[in-house]
C-alpha beads as a LAMMPS data file, in Angstrom:
LAMMPS data file: protein, C-alpha beads

324 atoms
323 bonds

1 atom types
1 bond types

-500.0 500.0 xlo xhi
-500.0 500.0 ylo yhi
-500.0 500.0 zlo zhi

Masses

1 110.0

Atoms # bond

1 1 1 350.037 -180.661 -403.815
2 1 1 349.968 -176.847 -403.507
3 1 1 346.890 -174.847 -404.429
4 1 1 346.762 -172.890 -407.638
5 1 1 346.055 -169.414 -406.367
6 1 1 347.937 -166.800 -408.300
7 1 1 347.627 -168.558 -411.655
8 1 1 347.403 -165.194 -413.424
9 1 1 350.781 -164.234 -411.958
10 1 1 352.264 -167.567 -412.982
11 1 1 350.777 -167.276 -416.458
12 1 1 352.336 -163.865 -416.825
13 1 1 355.699 -165.291 -415.782
14 1 1 355.308 -168.089 -418.287
15 1 1 354.359 -165.569 -420.976
16 1 1 357.478 -163.527 -420.222
17 1 1 359.513 -166.654 -420.872
18 1 1 357.953 -166.863 -424.325
19 1 1 355.719 -169.812 -423.396
20 1 1 351.989 -170.287 -423.773
21 1 1 350.204 -169.518 -420.471
22 1 1 347.180 -171.568 -421.551
23 1 1 349.160 -174.673 -420.630
24 1 1 348.373 -173.833 -417.032
25 1 1 344.808 -174.692 -417.950
26 1 1 345.847 -178.196 -419.000
27 1 1 346.557 -177.753 -422.709
28 1 1 349.876 -179.578 -422.614
29 1 1 348.944 -181.525 -425.726
30 1 1 348.455 -178.330 -427.724
31 1 1 351.855 -177.008 -426.673
32 1 1 353.501 -180.319 -427.516
33 1 1 352.204 -179.978 -431.062
34 1 1 353.931 -176.620 -431.562
35 1 1 357.045 -177.252 -433.647
36 1 1 359.136 -174.322 -432.459
37 1 1 362.710 -175.000 -431.393
38 1 1 362.776 -171.631 -429.611
39 1 1 360.490 -173.076 -426.942
40 1 1 363.041 -175.650 -425.794
41 1 1 365.529 -173.310 -424.070
42 1 1 362.662 -171.532 -422.329
43 1 1 361.170 -174.800 -421.111
44 1 1 364.552 -176.019 -419.889
45 1 1 365.096 -172.778 -418.003
46 1 1 361.612 -173.074 -416.516
47 1 1 362.644 -176.317 -414.770
48 1 1 364.588 -174.097 -412.335
49 1 1 361.810 -171.550 -411.788
50 1 1 360.945 -170.635 -408.202
51 1 1 357.282 -171.466 -408.760
52 1 1 356.546 -175.208 -408.585
53 1 1 353.673 -174.974 -411.062
54 1 1 355.967 -173.446 -413.647
55 1 1 358.395 -176.330 -413.117
56 1 1 355.514 -178.817 -413.291
57 1 1 354.313 -177.279 -416.553
58 1 1 357.785 -177.275 -418.050
59 1 1 358.455 -180.925 -417.191
60 1 1 355.174 -182.055 -418.711
61 1 1 355.711 -180.047 -421.873
62 1 1 359.237 -181.358 -422.385
63 1 1 357.983 -184.927 -422.053
64 1 1 355.170 -184.410 -424.533
65 1 1 357.468 -182.679 -426.996
66 1 1 359.901 -185.641 -426.786
67 1 1 362.839 -183.299 -426.190
68 1 1 365.411 -185.996 -425.492
69 1 1 368.108 -183.433 -424.725
70 1 1 366.103 -182.558 -421.623
71 1 1 366.390 -186.043 -420.099
72 1 1 369.390 -185.208 -417.927
73 1 1 367.793 -182.120 -416.412
74 1 1 364.504 -183.948 -415.902
75 1 1 366.350 -186.708 -414.058
76 1 1 367.701 -184.095 -411.673
77 1 1 364.217 -182.691 -411.125
78 1 1 362.771 -186.169 -410.563
79 1 1 365.486 -186.891 -408.023
80 1 1 365.514 -183.726 -405.962
81 1 1 362.794 -181.173 -406.673
82 1 1 361.229 -179.775 -403.518
83 1 1 357.658 -180.296 -404.753
84 1 1 356.308 -183.829 -405.004
85 1 1 353.986 -183.068 -407.927
86 1 1 356.904 -181.626 -409.892
87 1 1 358.984 -184.746 -409.286
88 1 1 356.077 -186.909 -410.438
89 1 1 355.704 -184.838 -413.623
90 1 1 359.436 -185.182 -414.242
91 1 1 359.229 -188.960 -413.830
92 1 1 356.403 -189.120 -416.348
93 1 1 358.420 -187.058 -418.807
94 1 1 361.547 -189.107 -418.222
95 1 1 359.634 -192.288 -418.962
96 1 1 358.821 -190.889 -422.399
97 1 1 362.375 -189.680 -423.071
98 1 1 364.853 -192.070 -421.438
99 1 1 363.460 -194.881 -419.251
100 1 1 366.946 -196.286 -418.624
101 1 1 368.028 -193.007 -417.049
102 1 1 365.139 -193.383 -414.603
103 1 1 366.224 -196.802 -413.285
104 1 1 368.623 -195.596 -410.535
105 1 1 366.024 -193.023 -409.504
106 1 1 363.386 -195.747 -409.238
107 1 1 365.762 -197.838 -407.142
108 1 1 366.148 -194.950 -404.706
109 1 1 362.430 -194.167 -404.776
110 1 1 361.665 -197.604 -403.324
111 1 1 363.077 -196.379 -400.008
112 1 1 360.675 -193.413 -399.925
113 1 1 357.350 -193.417 -398.108
114 1 1 355.386 -191.671 -400.854
115 1 1 353.621 -194.440 -402.784
116 1 1 352.515 -192.022 -405.506
117 1 1 356.142 -191.104 -406.111
118 1 1 357.119 -194.754 -406.283
119 1 1 354.299 -195.409 -408.740
120 1 1 355.496 -192.597 -410.994
121 1 1 359.062 -193.894 -410.842
122 1 1 357.926 -197.401 -411.738
123 1 1 355.825 -196.131 -414.640
124 1 1 358.905 -194.278 -415.890
125 1 1 360.959 -197.469 -416.190
126 1 1 358.231 -199.660 -417.718
127 1 1 359.879 -199.309 -421.125
128 1 1 363.445 -199.802 -419.918
129 1 1 365.140 -202.959 -421.199
130 1 1 367.240 -205.250 -419.054
131 1 1 367.201 -207.145 -415.796
132 1 1 368.021 -204.147 -413.613
133 1 1 364.529 -202.745 -414.157
134 1 1 363.034 -206.227 -413.658
135 1 1 364.627 -206.402 -410.208
136 1 1 363.120 -203.046 -409.229
137 1 1 359.674 -204.210 -410.313
138 1 1 359.951 -207.510 -408.490
139 1 1 360.896 -205.709 -405.267
140 1 1 357.923 -203.373 -405.634
141 1 1 355.479 -206.181 -406.423
142 1 1 356.570 -208.026 -403.289
143 1 1 356.264 -204.912 -401.123
144 1 1 354.065 -204.966 -398.036
145 1 1 352.479 -201.736 -399.311
146 1 1 349.384 -202.538 -401.365
147 1 1 349.360 -199.159 -403.198
148 1 1 353.016 -199.692 -404.111
149 1 1 352.264 -203.193 -405.306
150 1 1 349.372 -201.831 -407.374
151 1 1 351.641 -199.207 -408.956
152 1 1 354.109 -201.891 -409.977
153 1 1 351.368 -204.057 -411.467
154 1 1 349.953 -201.155 -413.474
155 1 1 353.388 -200.470 -414.952
156 1 1 354.139 -204.135 -415.632
157 1 1 351.017 -204.459 -417.783
158 1 1 352.913 -202.621 -420.536
159 1 1 356.153 -204.561 -420.050
160 1 1 356.039 -207.755 -422.167
161 1 1 358.941 -209.664 -420.662
162 1 1 359.221 -213.078 -419.037
163 1 1 360.349 -211.459 -415.783
164 1 1 357.288 -209.202 -415.791
165 1 1 355.045 -212.225 -416.261
166 1 1 356.712 -213.991 -413.322
167 1 1 356.176 -210.971 -411.066
168 1 1 352.553 -210.598 -412.124
169 1 1 351.841 -214.293 -411.682
170 1 1 353.192 -214.060 -408.138
171 1 1 351.040 -210.999 -407.424
172 1 1 347.959 -212.719 -408.826
173 1 1 348.230 -215.493 -406.248
174 1 1 348.635 -213.323 -403.127
175 1 1 345.499 -213.632 -400.973
176 1 1 345.838 -210.479 -398.825
177 1 1 344.251 -208.179 -401.430
178 1 1 341.846 -209.820 -403.884
179 1 1 341.386 -206.521 -405.727
180 1 1 345.122 -206.185 -406.389
181 1 1 345.328 -209.849 -407.397
182 1 1 342.525 -209.216 -409.898
183 1 1 344.489 -206.286 -411.360
184 1 1 347.496 -208.591 -411.720
185 1 1 345.379 -211.088 -413.667
186 1 1 344.189 -208.265 -415.919
187 1 1 347.807 -207.191 -416.466
188 1 1 348.715 -210.743 -417.453
189 1 1 345.820 -210.657 -419.918
190 1 1 347.215 -207.456 -421.429
191 1 1 350.581 -209.088 -422.043
192 1 1 348.963 -212.309 -423.281
193 1 1 346.963 -210.386 -425.873
194 1 1 350.040 -208.550 -427.165
195 1 1 351.393 -209.244 -430.645
196 1 1 352.868 -212.719 -430.191
197 1 1 356.305 -213.554 -428.870
198 1 1 357.617 -215.643 -426.004
199 1 1 356.351 -213.251 -423.322
200 1 1 352.847 -213.495 -424.777
201 1 1 352.916 -217.299 -424.637
202 1 1 354.376 -217.245 -421.136
203 1 1 351.593 -214.919 -420.008
204 1 1 348.945 -217.283 -421.408
205 1 1 350.536 -220.180 -419.529
206 1 1 350.591 -218.068 -416.372
207 1 1 346.892 -217.235 -416.762
208 1 1 346.096 -220.930 -417.148
209 1 1 348.107 -221.694 -414.042
210 1 1 346.612 -218.854 -411.985
211 1 1 343.125 -219.822 -413.154
212 1 1 343.345 -223.205 -411.472
213 1 1 342.883 -221.270 -408.222
214 1 1 339.096 -221.122 -407.724
215 1 1 339.382 -217.549 -406.460
216 1 1 340.993 -216.371 -409.689
217 1 1 339.219 -218.679 -412.137
218 1 1 336.595 -216.252 -413.406
219 1 1 339.078 -213.447 -414.043
220 1 1 341.480 -215.818 -415.787
221 1 1 338.746 -217.160 -418.077
222 1 1 337.687 -213.617 -418.963
223 1 1 341.258 -212.845 -420.004
224 1 1 341.831 -216.109 -421.845
225 1 1 338.577 -215.914 -423.781
226 1 1 339.663 -212.650 -425.436
227 1 1 342.852 -214.108 -426.897
228 1 1 343.526 -214.862 -430.540
229 1 1 346.307 -215.983 -432.871
230 1 1 349.298 -217.644 -431.229
231 1 1 347.802 -217.137 -427.785
232 1 1 344.732 -219.163 -428.762
233 1 1 347.018 -222.051 -429.703
234 1 1 348.555 -222.009 -426.227
235 1 1 345.084 -222.274 -424.697
236 1 1 344.267 -225.167 -427.032
237 1 1 347.488 -226.914 -426.019
238 1 1 346.272 -226.757 -422.398
239 1 1 343.711 -229.424 -423.273
240 1 1 346.648 -231.838 -422.901
241 1 1 347.628 -230.498 -419.478
242 1 1 347.838 -233.328 -416.913
243 1 1 345.822 -231.224 -414.423
244 1 1 342.078 -231.592 -414.757
245 1 1 341.345 -228.033 -413.481
246 1 1 343.631 -226.623 -416.194
247 1 1 341.850 -228.616 -418.911
248 1 1 338.456 -227.496 -417.617
249 1 1 339.685 -223.905 -417.690
250 1 1 340.838 -224.322 -421.285
251 1 1 337.476 -225.812 -422.311
252 1 1 335.516 -222.863 -420.951
253 1 1 337.924 -220.288 -422.379
254 1 1 337.859 -221.886 -425.839
255 1 1 334.081 -222.069 -425.788
256 1 1 333.812 -218.356 -424.995
257 1 1 336.108 -217.450 -427.891
258 1 1 333.472 -218.495 -430.442
259 1 1 336.138 -218.984 -433.071
260 1 1 336.380 -221.869 -435.584
261 1 1 339.907 -222.788 -434.448
262 1 1 338.805 -222.778 -430.829
263 1 1 335.800 -224.969 -431.622
264 1 1 337.995 -227.392 -433.551
265 1 1 340.307 -227.720 -430.552
266 1 1 337.313 -228.173 -428.290
267 1 1 336.286 -231.279 -430.214
268 1 1 339.318 -233.091 -428.810
269 1 1 338.042 -232.478 -425.281
270 1 1 335.056 -234.737 -426.051
271 1 1 337.548 -237.623 -425.885
272 1 1 339.172 -236.541 -422.615
273 1 1 339.790 -239.277 -420.052
274 1 1 338.044 -237.287 -417.312
275 1 1 334.240 -237.289 -417.259
276 1 1 334.074 -233.713 -415.949
277 1 1 336.098 -232.445 -418.913
278 1 1 333.953 -234.381 -421.406
279 1 1 330.818 -233.033 -419.757
280 1 1 332.153 -229.465 -419.923
281 1 1 332.959 -229.872 -423.606
282 1 1 329.489 -231.299 -424.309
283 1 1 327.871 -228.396 -422.461
284 1 1 329.988 -225.941 -424.448
285 1 1 328.809 -227.389 -427.747
286 1 1 325.285 -227.222 -426.393
287 1 1 325.707 -223.449 -426.218
288 1 1 327.675 -223.114 -429.446
289 1 1 325.634 -225.488 -431.595
290 1 1 328.707 -226.261 -433.699
291 1 1 327.613 -228.548 -436.581
292 1 1 330.905 -230.457 -436.518
293 1 1 330.093 -231.577 -432.952
294 1 1 326.835 -233.300 -433.944
295 1 1 328.072 -236.840 -434.549
296 1 1 330.577 -236.925 -431.656
297 1 1 327.960 -235.659 -429.188
298 1 1 325.361 -238.144 -430.481
299 1 1 327.930 -240.901 -430.006
300 1 1 328.620 -239.745 -426.454
301 1 1 324.899 -239.700 -425.646
302 1 1 324.782 -243.393 -426.497
303 1 1 328.121 -244.850 -425.475
304 1 1 329.933 -242.686 -422.923
305 1 1 330.862 -244.780 -419.856
306 1 1 329.670 -242.027 -417.489
307 1 1 325.912 -241.704 -417.012
308 1 1 326.102 -237.981 -416.205
309 1 1 327.958 -237.288 -419.452
310 1 1 325.460 -239.362 -421.452
311 1 1 322.560 -237.385 -419.964
312 1 1 324.199 -234.035 -420.785
313 1 1 324.871 -235.164 -424.333
314 1 1 321.280 -236.391 -424.763
315 1 1 319.962 -232.988 -423.630
316 1 1 322.243 -231.205 -426.127
317 1 1 321.098 -233.508 -428.918
318 1 1 317.466 -232.857 -428.051
319 1 1 318.050 -229.072 -427.980
320 1 1 319.633 -228.981 -431.440
321 1 1 317.760 -231.879 -433.009
322 1 1 320.975 -233.813 -433.511
323 1 1 320.662 -237.428 -434.647
324 1 1 322.848 -239.852 -436.555

Bonds

1 1 1 2
2 1 2 3
3 1 3 4
4 1 4 5
5 1 5 6
6 1 6 7
7 1 7 8
8 1 8 9
9 1 9 10
10 1 10 11
11 1 11 12
12 1 12 13
13 1 13 14
14 1 14 15
15 1 15 16
16 1 16 17
17 1 17 18
18 1 18 19
19 1 19 20
20 1 20 21
21 1 21 22
22 1 22 23
23 1 23 24
24 1 24 25
25 1 25 26
26 1 26 27
27 1 27 28
28 1 28 29
29 1 29 30
30 1 30 31
31 1 31 32
32 1 32 33
33 1 33 34
34 1 34 35
35 1 35 36
36 1 36 37
37 1 37 38
38 1 38 39
39 1 39 40
40 1 40 41
41 1 41 42
42 1 42 43
43 1 43 44
44 1 44 45
45 1 45 46
46 1 46 47
47 1 47 48
48 1 48 49
49 1 49 50
50 1 50 51
51 1 51 52
52 1 52 53
53 1 53 54
54 1 54 55
55 1 55 56
56 1 56 57
57 1 57 58
58 1 58 59
59 1 59 60
60 1 60 61
61 1 61 62
62 1 62 63
63 1 63 64
64 1 64 65
65 1 65 66
66 1 66 67
67 1 67 68
68 1 68 69
69 1 69 70
70 1 70 71
71 1 71 72
72 1 72 73
73 1 73 74
74 1 74 75
75 1 75 76
76 1 76 77
77 1 77 78
78 1 78 79
79 1 79 80
80 1 80 81
81 1 81 82
82 1 82 83
83 1 83 84
84 1 84 85
85 1 85 86
86 1 86 87
87 1 87 88
88 1 88 89
89 1 89 90
90 1 90 91
91 1 91 92
92 1 92 93
93 1 93 94
94 1 94 95
95 1 95 96
96 1 96 97
97 1 97 98
98 1 98 99
99 1 99 100
100 1 100 101
101 1 101 102
102 1 102 103
103 1 103 104
104 1 104 105
105 1 105 106
106 1 106 107
107 1 107 108
108 1 108 109
109 1 109 110
110 1 110 111
111 1 111 112
112 1 112 113
113 1 113 114
114 1 114 115
115 1 115 116
116 1 116 117
117 1 117 118
118 1 118 119
119 1 119 120
120 1 120 121
121 1 121 122
122 1 122 123
123 1 123 124
124 1 124 125
125 1 125 126
126 1 126 127
127 1 127 128
128 1 128 129
129 1 129 130
130 1 130 131
131 1 131 132
132 1 132 133
133 1 133 134
134 1 134 135
135 1 135 136
136 1 136 137
137 1 137 138
138 1 138 139
139 1 139 140
140 1 140 141
141 1 141 142
142 1 142 143
143 1 143 144
144 1 144 145
145 1 145 146
146 1 146 147
147 1 147 148
148 1 148 149
149 1 149 150
150 1 150 151
151 1 151 152
152 1 152 153
153 1 153 154
154 1 154 155
155 1 155 156
156 1 156 157
157 1 157 158
158 1 158 159
159 1 159 160
160 1 160 161
161 1 161 162
162 1 162 163
163 1 163 164
164 1 164 165
165 1 165 166
166 1 166 167
167 1 167 168
168 1 168 169
169 1 169 170
170 1 170 171
171 1 171 172
172 1 172 173
173 1 173 174
174 1 174 175
175 1 175 176
176 1 176 177
177 1 177 178
178 1 178 179
179 1 179 180
180 1 180 181
181 1 181 182
182 1 182 183
183 1 183 184
184 1 184 185
185 1 185 186
186 1 186 187
187 1 187 188
188 1 188 189
189 1 189 190
190 1 190 191
191 1 191 192
192 1 192 193
193 1 193 194
194 1 194 195
195 1 195 196
196 1 196 197
197 1 197 198
198 1 198 199
199 1 199 200
200 1 200 201
201 1 201 202
202 1 202 203
203 1 203 204
204 1 204 205
205 1 205 206
206 1 206 207
207 1 207 208
208 1 208 209
209 1 209 210
210 1 210 211
211 1 211 212
212 1 212 213
213 1 213 214
214 1 214 215
215 1 215 216
216 1 216 217
217 1 217 218
218 1 218 219
219 1 219 220
220 1 220 221
221 1 221 222
222 1 222 223
223 1 223 224
224 1 224 225
225 1 225 226
226 1 226 227
227 1 227 228
228 1 228 229
229 1 229 230
230 1 230 231
231 1 231 232
232 1 232 233
233 1 233 234
234 1 234 235
235 1 235 236
236 1 236 237
237 1 237 238
238 1 238 239
239 1 239 240
240 1 240 241
241 1 241 242
242 1 242 243
243 1 243 244
244 1 244 245
245 1 245 246
246 1 246 247
247 1 247 248
248 1 248 249
249 1 249 250
250 1 250 251
251 1 251 252
252 1 252 253
253 1 253 254
254 1 254 255
255 1 255 256
256 1 256 257
257 1 257 258
258 1 258 259
259 1 259 260
260 1 260 261
261 1 261 262
262 1 262 263
263 1 263 264
264 1 264 265
265 1 265 266
266 1 266 267
267 1 267 268
268 1 268 269
269 1 269 270
270 1 270 271
271 1 271 272
272 1 272 273
273 1 273 274
274 1 274 275
275 1 275 276
276 1 276 277
277 1 277 278
278 1 278 279
279 1 279 280
280 1 280 281
281 1 281 282
282 1 282 283
283 1 283 284
284 1 284 285
285 1 285 286
286 1 286 287
287 1 287 288
288 1 288 289
289 1 289 290
290 1 290 291
291 1 291 292
292 1 292 293
293 1 293 294
294 1 294 295
295 1 295 296
296 1 296 297
297 1 297 298
298 1 298 299
299 1 299 300
300 1 300 301
301 1 301 302
302 1 302 303
303 1 303 304
304 1 304 305
305 1 305 306
306 1 306 307
307 1 307 308
308 1 308 309
309 1 309 310
310 1 310 311
311 1 311 312
312 1 312 313
313 1 313 314
314 1 314 315
315 1 315 316
316 1 316 317
317 1 317 318
318 1 318 319
319 1 319 320
320 1 320 321
321 1 321 322
322 1 322 323
323 1 323 324
């Protein structure tokens, strides 16, 4: 990115165009709040200025002002401007104005070597509907470039679609970069905690699946334990999963929620056919001290067929003073 020597000259040029030179000092938000239609032609003209910082400023201002008529010109800047930072600013603006228009540009950006540019292009299409954008994201997520993969994951976190969940679930399982896999789990958590819908439920299921991997278990539980509403019901349903690791994951996540509905679901785990799941549920109620668990845990301390489970239940009863 070029240096910013000569800002006073650039500010003067901006002022001559009728624009606010203070934007060069980062006050884009202030300019965006100015409701003056006379600024729009000046900003559009500034996209062709010889100084890259003027073009950068103009692109950012147009995006913040939501000047949708500028989308076509911004697409041209994003595609072909000589300065990388100007192209990135144009992509950011285009994402706010017309994400669909950015899709073909993002497709072409995948062939570039600049990972920052690719990340900006992917962020621009995060809000674009349709499978064409999903294909671009899936290609980026499966890239050999870790920074490119990270850029795709960051953008997908705000894209609540089934295809996005599939791409993130794949990224969360890749062992070559644990840090990137952890970001993918966090992105799944973001979608799972969104306001309901099929993508939300699919993301919860993906977290439960990813969490059966010991390397991702802690991150998955952290994400699952923050869920509520419909997403909590999906976690509760996992107590019927045929896989013991998935049921154990659900027990710990429900216990961390500290919610009456979660505790009610957890009671069913006391009757699980696997001793490890029953023991985990008993231990959870030992921490929660849920009154409704008193009689079932006392019963387990006396009659459970597994000695380890009986001992855990007896310790919980002693801690809380639970008796028949």
